[in-house]
C-alpha positions in Angstrom: 137.9 81.6 115.5 134.7 82.9 114.0 134.6 85.9 111.8 133.0 89.0 113.5 130.2 91.0 112.0 130.0 94.8 111.8 127.0 94.8 114.2 126.5 94.4 117.9 123.9 92.5 119.9 120.8 94.5 120.6 120.5 93.0 124.1 124.0 92.7 125.6 126.1 94.9 123.3 128.7 92.2 122.3 130.0 92.1 118.8 128.0 89.5 116.8 129.6 86.7 114.8 128.6 85.2 111.5 126.5 82.0 111.7 125.8 81.2 108.1 125.7 82.6 104.6 123.6 81.6 101.6 122.6 82.8 98.2 119.0 83.0 97.0 117.1 84.0 93.9 113.6 85.4 94.2 111.1 82.9 92.6 114.1 81.1 91.1 115.0 84.0 88.7 116.3 87.5 88.7 119.2 88.8 90.7 121.0 86.7 93.2 120.8 87.9 96.8 123.4 87.0 99.4 122.1 86.5 102.9 124.3 86.5 106.0 123.0 85.5 109.4 124.7 86.8 112.5 124.2 85.7 116.1 125.3 86.8 119.6 128.3 84.8 120.8 126.4 84.4 124.1 124.0 81.5 123.4 121.6 82.4 126.3 121.4 86.0 125.1 120.7 84.8 121.6 117.9 82.5 122.8 116.2 85.5 124.5 116.6 87.7 121.4 115.1 84.9 119.2 112.1 84.6 121.6 111.5 88.3 121.5 111.7 88.4 117.7 109.3 85.5 117.5 106.8 87.3 119.7 107.0 90.4 117.5 106.6 88.3 114.4 103.5 86.5 115.9 102.0 89.8 116.9 102.6 91.2 113.4 101.0 88.2 111.8 98.0 88.4 114.1 97.6 92.1 113.3 97.7 91.4 109.5 95.1 88.6 109.9 92.8 90.9 111.8 93.2 93.6 109.2 92.3 91.1 106.4 89.1 90.1 108.3 88.1 93.7 108.8 88.6 94.5 105.1 86.6 91.3 104.1 83.8 92.1 106.4 83.6 95.7 105.0 83.6 94.3 101.5 80.7 91.9 102.3 78.6 94.7 103.8 79.1 97.0 100.9 78.2 94.3 98.4 74.9 93.4 100.0 72.0 93.8 97.6 69.8 96.8 98.0 66.1 95.8 98.3 63.6 98.4 97.2 60.0 98.3 98.6 57.9 98.2 95.5 54.6 98.7 97.4 55.4 102.3 98.3 52.9 104.8 96.8 54.1 108.1 95.6 
């Protein structure tokens, strides 16, 4: 029997179970962080949840990419050289 998590599935409401656990250090140094992955006991439900999260992740990445291109294009416009007309008589 799998150990149950303290959370419930966001789609079906069943109590989630632990899938895996691992320890990690950020950039190989610093504090050790313990990660625990939980999944829905219903595999079909979990597939749908994973697909939905992947769609959200893709939309977020696309939004961040668009934001970077907007910032870069603004930076290029503001750095364009100012050309003065030297033939203007005062």
